[in-house]
N, C-alpha and C positions, 0 to 999 in steps of 0.2 A: 537436552533432546537440540541434535543438528539441524541446521538451517532448513534441509529441505522436509523434514519432517514438521519445524515449526510453521515452513510456508502452507504446507496440507491442512496445519490445524485451521491455521487462518482462511484459508478456501472455505475448509468446512463450515466453520464459523459463518462465514458472510454465506454460504448458500443457506443455511439454519432460519435466514430471517429474509433468504429471497435477494439476495443481493445480483443486480446485473450487472450483465457485461465485466465478469471478473477477468481480472488478466494478471498474469504471474510474468516478471520480466525479470531475468537474470541478471545483475549488473555487478557480478565478482572483477568482471577485467575490468571494468567501466569506474568504479569505484572503492574506496576504501570504507567507505559509513555503513554497509549492507550486501549481505551476498543476493536478495530476490529484493524487487520491488513489485506490491500489487496493489492492483490500482480497481476501484470498483465501484458503482453507480447504484446510489436508493431514488428512489421517483420522488421522495417527498424531503422535506428536512426533519421529521417527525425518523422515516426509514433509513435516513443515514446517519442520525443520532443513534438509533436501536441496531444498524448493522457493527457501527464503532463500538457499543456499549458489548455485544456479543463478542466481538475480537480479543476485547478486555478481558471479559469475564472467563473465557474457556482460556485463556494464557494465562492468567492468574492461576487458574483451577491446576494445569499443565505444571506451576512451578517457574512459568517465564517471568520475568522480571519486564515491568511496563518500563521504558525510559521514560515515555513523555507522550500525551494528548493534547492536541491542539485544534482547537476548532470544534468545541463541542457547544460553545454558547452560541453562535451562529447555526452552526449543521449545516453549511453549503459545502465545506472542504475541512475532512478531518483526516489530523494526520497522527498515528500512531506509531510510535519507534517501540520497534522490539528488538533491539539490536542488529542482530542478522538481518531480518525484515524488517522492511519499515512497508505501511500501510497507510494507502491513500482512499478514502468514500466522499465520494463526490457527487453534489449535483449534477443530473446529464448535461446543462447549457454550461456550468463550471467546467467540468471537465473538459466538452469540447472546446473550451476559449482557451485551457492551458496547454492542450495536447500531449500530457505526461509521457504517454505511451510513444508517441513519434519522436520526442526527445529523448527517452532513455533509449530506442531502436535505432539510432544512428551510431551509436560504437564508439571507441574512443579512434583520436585519429591517428594515423601513422607521424611519426616525427617528419617526414620528408612535408608534411602537409601542413604541419605548422612552421616554414618557412615562409619568407614571403621573399 
């Protein structure tokens, strides 16, 4: 499964459990860790946990290895590592505080911007 198909599988899994404000970011040119980053919100800790579980179950059913899942104990922010796709499922207040979409939308700096 290529990274675009995996991205769509994740989005579908999140939509199945009524994930809110689903945003898919292409981060290929910014990092080597993944091609896509997906951020979604759940209204309660229970929904955040259910959204993360939906992604994990659908990924495994499609034969995609789940490299790691972090944060399920508190379910305020659950991170799922699917290699080419990194998924963040967060409570709205946590998402607002960390502003991952803004951070990753800044893009890579040009070499001349790194000079002092």
